[in-house]
C-alpha positions in Angstrom: -11.8 -27.6 10.1 -13.8 -28.9 13.1 -13.0 -29.9 16.6 -11.1 -28.1 19.4 -7.3 -28.2 20.0 -6.4 -28.2 23.6 -5.3 -24.8 24.7 -2.5 -24.5 27.2 -3.2 -22.7 30.4 -1.9 -19.1 29.9 1.1 -18.3 31.9 1.4 -14.6 31.0 -2.1 -13.2 31.2 -2.1 -10.5 33.9 -4.9 -10.0 36.4 -7.9 -8.0 35.2 -8.5 -4.6 36.9 -11.9 -4.9 38.5 -12.8 -1.3 37.7 -13.0 1.2 34.9 -10.0 3.3 34.0 -10.1 7.1 34.1 -7.9 9.7 32.4 -7.4 11.6 29.1 -6.9 8.4 27.1 -10.5 7.3 27.9 -12.1 9.7 25.3 -15.0 9.3 23.0 -15.4 10.7 19.4 -18.4 12.7 20.5 -16.1 14.6 22.9 -14.4 16.4 19.9 -16.6 19.1 18.4 -14.0 20.2 15.8 -10.6 19.3 14.5 -8.9 22.2 16.3 -9.2 20.2 19.6 -6.6 17.7 18.4 -4.7 19.6 15.7 -1.5 21.6 15.8 -1.2 24.0 12.8 2.4 24.3 11.9 3.5 28.0 12.1 5.6 29.8 9.5 8.6 29.7 11.8 8.2 26.0 12.4 8.0 25.2 8.7 11.1 27.4 8.2 13.0 25.2 10.7 11.9 22.0 8.9 12.9 23.5 5.5 16.4 24.3 6.8 16.8 20.8 8.2 15.5 19.1 5.0 17.9 21.2 2.9 20.8 20.2 5.0 19.9 16.5 4.7 19.7 16.7 0.9 22.8 19.0 0.5 24.9 16.8 2.8 23.7 13.7 1.1 22.7 12.1 4.4 21.2 8.7 3.9 17.5 8.8 4.9 18.0 5.8 7.1 20.5 7.7 9.1 18.3 10.8 9.9 18.0 11.4 13.6 17.6 14.3 16.0 21.3 15.1 15.8 21.4 15.7 12.0 17.8 17.1 11.8 17.9 20.0 14.3 14.7 21.8 15.0 15.8 24.5 17.6 12.3 25.5 18.7 9.9 23.0 17.2 11.9 20.1 18.5 11.2 21.1 22.1 7.5 21.3 21.3 7.5 17.9 19.6 9.2 16.3 22.7 6.6 17.9 25.0 3.7 16.6 22.7 5.3 13.1 22.7 5.4 13.0 26.5 2.3 14.8 27.5 -0.2 14.2 24.6 0.8 10.9 23.1 2.4 8.8 25.9 0.8 10.5 28.9 -2.4 12.0 27.4 -5.2 11.2 25.0 -2.9 9.2 22.7 -3.2 11.0 19.3 -2.5 14.3 17.5 -2.6 15.7 14.0 0.0 18.2 12.7 -1.3 20.2 9.8 0.5 22.3 7.1 3.7 20.5 6.1 4.3 21.9 2.6 4.4 18.6 0.7 3.1 20.2 -2.5 6.5 21.8 -3.0 8.6 18.9 -1.7 10.1 16.1 -3.8 9.5 12.6 -2.5 13.1 12.7 -1.0 12.3 16.0 0.7 9.0 14.8 2.1 10.5 11.6 3.4 13.4 13.6 5.0 10.9 15.9 6.7 8.8 13.0 8.0 11.7 11.0 9.2 13.2 14.1 10.9 10.0 15.0 12.7 9.5 11.4 13.6 12.9 11.2 15.2 11.6 13.5 18.0 9.1 10.8 18.8 11.1 7.7 18.6 13.4 5.4 16.7 11.9 4.1 13.4 11.6 0.3 13.1 10.9 -2.1 10.3 7.2 -2.3 9.2 7.3 -5.4 7.1 9.3 -8.4 6.0 11.2 -6.3 3.5 12.8 -4.1 6.2 11.1 -0.9 5.3 11.3 1.7 8.0 9.5 4.2 5.6 6.2 2.7 4.6 4.0 3.6 1.7 0.3 3.3 2.3 -1.1 2.9 -1.2 -3.3 0.6 -3.2 -1.1 -2.0 -4.9 -4.0 -4.0 -6.3 -3.8 -6.7 -3.6 -6.8 -8.6 -2.4 -7.9 -8.6 1.2 -8.4 -12.4 0.8 -4.8 -13.0 0.0 -3.2 -14.4 3.2 0.1 -12.7 2.4 -1.4 -9.3 1.7 -1.6 -6.4 4.2 -4.9 -4.5 4.1 -3.2 -1.1 3.7 -2.2 -2.4 0.2 -5.8 -2.3 -0.9 -8.7 0.2 -1.2 -10.7 -2.0 1.2 -11.9 -0.7 4.6 -9.5 -1.8 7.3 -10.8 -3.0 10.6 -9.8 -1.4 13.9 -6.3 -2.5 14.9 -3.0 -1.6 16.4 0.4 -1.9 14.8 3.5 -3.7 16.1 5.1 -0.7 17.8 4.5 2.0 20.4 3.7 4.9 18.1 2.5 4.9 14.4 2.8 8.1 12.3 1.1 8.8 8.9 2.0 11.7 6.5 -0.6 12.4 3.8 0.9 13.2 0.4 -2.3 12.8 -1.7 -5.9 12.0 -1.0 -8.4 9.7 -2.6 -11.2 10.8 -5.0 -13.6 9.8 -2.2 -13.4 8.1 1.2 -10.2 7.0 2.9 -11.0 8.7 6.2 -8.8 7.9 9.2 -10.9 6.5 11.9 -9.7 6.1 15.5 -11.2 5.0 18.8 -10.0 4.9 22.4 -9.3 1.3 23.4 -9.4 2.4 27.0 -13.0 3.5 26.6 -13.8 0.2 24.8 -12.5 -1.7 27.9 -14.6 0.5 30.2 -17.7 -0.1 28.2 -17.1 -3.9 28.1 -16.4 -3.9 31.9 -19.7 -2.1 32.6 -21.8 -4.1 30.3 -20.3 -7.6 30.3 -17.4 -8.0 32.7 -17.4 -11.7 31.8 -16.6 -10.9 28.2 -14.1 -8.3 29.1 -12.3 -11.0 31.1 -12.1 -13.2 28.0 -10.0 -10.5 26.2 -7.3 -10.9 28.9 -6.8 -14.5 27.6 -4.7 -15.4 24.5 -6.0 -15.1 20.9 -4.2 -16.2 17.8 -3.2 -13.7 15.1 -1.9 -14.5 11.6 1.6 -13.1 10.8 0.5 -12.8 7.1 3.7 -14.5 5.9 6.1 -12.1 7.7 7.6 -14.7 10.0 10.6 -14.0 12.3 13.3 -16.6 12.8 12.1 -19.6 14.7 8.5 -18.5 14.9 5.2 -20.0 13.6 3.0 -18.4 11.0 0.8 -17.1 13.8 1.4 -15.6 17.3 -0.7 -15.7 20.4 -1.4 -12.9 22.8 -4.3 -11.4 24.8 -5.9 -8.3 23.5 -6.2 -6.6 27.0 -3.0 -6.4 29.2 -3.0 -5.0 32.7 0.6 -4.3 33.7 2.5 -1.9 35.9 -0.8 -0.1 36.7 -1.7 0.6 33.0 -4.0 -1.1 30.5 -2.3 -1.7 27.1 -4.2 -3.1 24.2 -3.0 -5.2 21.2 -5.5 -5.8 18.4 -3.8 -7.2 15.3 -7.3 -6.9 13.7 -10.2 -9.2 13.4 -9.3 -10.3 9.9 -6.0 -11.6 11.2 -7.6 -13.5 14.1 -9.9 -15.2 11.6 -7.2 -16.0 9.1 -5.0 -17.5 11.8 -7.6 -20.3 11.9 -6.1 -21.5 8.6 -3.2 -23.0 10.6 -4.0 -26.5 11.8 -2.0 -26.0 15.0 -3.7 -22.8 16.0 -6.3 -23.3 18.8 -9.9 -22.9 17.5 -11.9 -19.9 18.5 -14.5 -20.6 21.1 -18.1 -19.4 21.1 -17.3 -17.1 24.1 -14.2 -15.6 22.4 -16.3 -14.9 19.3 -19.0 -13.2 21.5 -16.3 -11.1 23.2 -14.8 -10.0 19.9 -18.2 -9.2 18.5 -19.0 -6.9 21.4 -15.5 -5.3 21.2 -16.0 -4.6 17.5 -19.5 -3.4 17.9 -18.4 -0.8 20.5 -15.5 0.2 18.4 -17.8 0.8 15.4 -20.3 2.8 17.4 -20.3 6.3 15.8 -20.5 7.9 19.3 -17.2 6.3 20.2 -15.0 6.6 17.1 -13.5 9.8 15.6 -13.2 10.3 11.9 -10.3 12.5 10.7 -10.2 13.8 7.1 -6.6 13.8 5.9 -5.3 16.7 3.9 -2.0 16.8 2.0 0.6 17.8 4.6 -1.2 16.3 7.6 0.8 14.1 10.0 -1.2 11.9 12.3 0.6 10.3 15.3 -1.1 7.6 17.5 -0.1 5.8 20.7 -1.0 2.2 19.8 -1.4 1.0 23.4 -4.4 3.2 24.0 -5.8 3.9 20.5 -7.0 1.7 17.7 -7.0 3.0 14.2 -9.0 2.1 11.1 -9.5 3.5 7.6 -12.7 3.8 5.6 -12.7 2.3 2.1 -12.1 4.6 -0.7 -12.4 5.3 -4.4 -9.1 6.3 -6.0 -8.4 8.6 -8.9 -7.9 6.8 -12.3 -4.7 8.8 -13.0 -1.7 7.1 -11.3 -0.1 10.5 -10.4 -3.2 11.6 -8.4 -3.8 8.4 -6.3 -4.0 8.3 -2.6 -0.6 8.1 -1.0 0.5 8.2 2.6 3.9 7.7 4.2 4.1 5.7 7.4 6.5 5.4 10.3 6.6 2.9 13.2 8.3 4.7 16.1 9.8 3.3 19.3 10.1 6.1 21.9 12.9 6.2 24.4 10.5 6.6 27.3 7.6 4.2 26.4 5.5 2.5 29.1 6.5 -0.9 30.6 5.0 -3.8 28.7 4.4 -7.4 29.9 6.2 -10.4 28.6 3.2 -11.3 26.4 4.3 -8.5 24.0 7.6 -10.2 23.3 6.3 -12.5 20.5 4.9 -9.5 18.5 7.4 -6.8 19.5 10.6 -8.9 19.5 11.1 -7.9 23.2 9.8 -5.5 25.7 12.9 -3.4 26.4 11.9 0.3 26.5 13.4 2.1 23.5 14.3 -1.1 21.7 11.2 -3.0 20.7 8.6 -3.3 18.0 8.7 -3.9 14.3 8.9 -6.9 12.0 12.3 -8.4 11.6 12.9 -11.3 9.1 16.3 -13.0 9.0 18.8 -11.6 6.5 16.7 -8.5 5.7 18.5 -5.1 5.7 16.7 -1.9 6.8 15.9 0.4 4.0 13.9 3.6 3.2 12.3 3.1 -0.2 11.1 6.2 -2.0 8.2 4.4 -3.7 5.7 1.8 -2.9 6.9 -1.8 -3.4 
């Protein structure tokens, strides 16, 4: 399609901070010499607390969708998790890896209970797709990245750097691929800083709206695409949304979506180039039992492509949670279209009319 559709003057784009942003969230991958700098190894005592809580959920036949802090007590670990949520994720560098959950001796129901129970100390789980799944399965389902209704996590294809539609995203590794499938993260605050130093004119472009494809998961009364800036300056903090480059490009399939301008493409190209600079990103090798938690507003995540095992029982499999914390940061109105609102503790997720929330025990 050729030609330009008129773009309405943005009414919700906040002013751009005319400076770089300091703090622990402005890190670079080269800052971390070893995984111990961002990893918490679960102790024997902490695993014992999790085991007791998991056993109670199973024995009492508590529905997985009902798991919360009240019925998944972690007397000592819970206090540590709350501290990590507040000081490391929301108020610090924006990511952490927990290592050592004994998934090799857990059934799927037990692993899901452990993950949902630990996740409850970080926030309320919300729906991750149009099927109402609050427990996601990141697994190759044979989908094509070129399918406009497919999500890239359903393939073996490399993802591009992106954020999810919630404050915190968590991943639990059950099984690893034969090769590849590394988790790759980058500080979106550092990306802004670099753009501001190099090309403040292009940094300013990312404070203006871009169109993103909803990939067929459309809330009531909404279009197949939504529009939001990538950079948001609000309440003294920079928050970043990046639905991913694929979804920006595929939004152009909609006739009523404004066409990308040459300057927008140049700004996206610089943003992507900086994100994919090996000195900026951090690769994390998942091991079975690892839990990775990321604060979406300050951290982008990606995944390298991978080769899976031929045997179905051995194939790469992660569980995922989208979590809404009770003490998240203030967000501007521009987040409403993607998050369903901006109320702290009650936002995020993908809600499609008539869909009931569920916790599936297998990928579907």
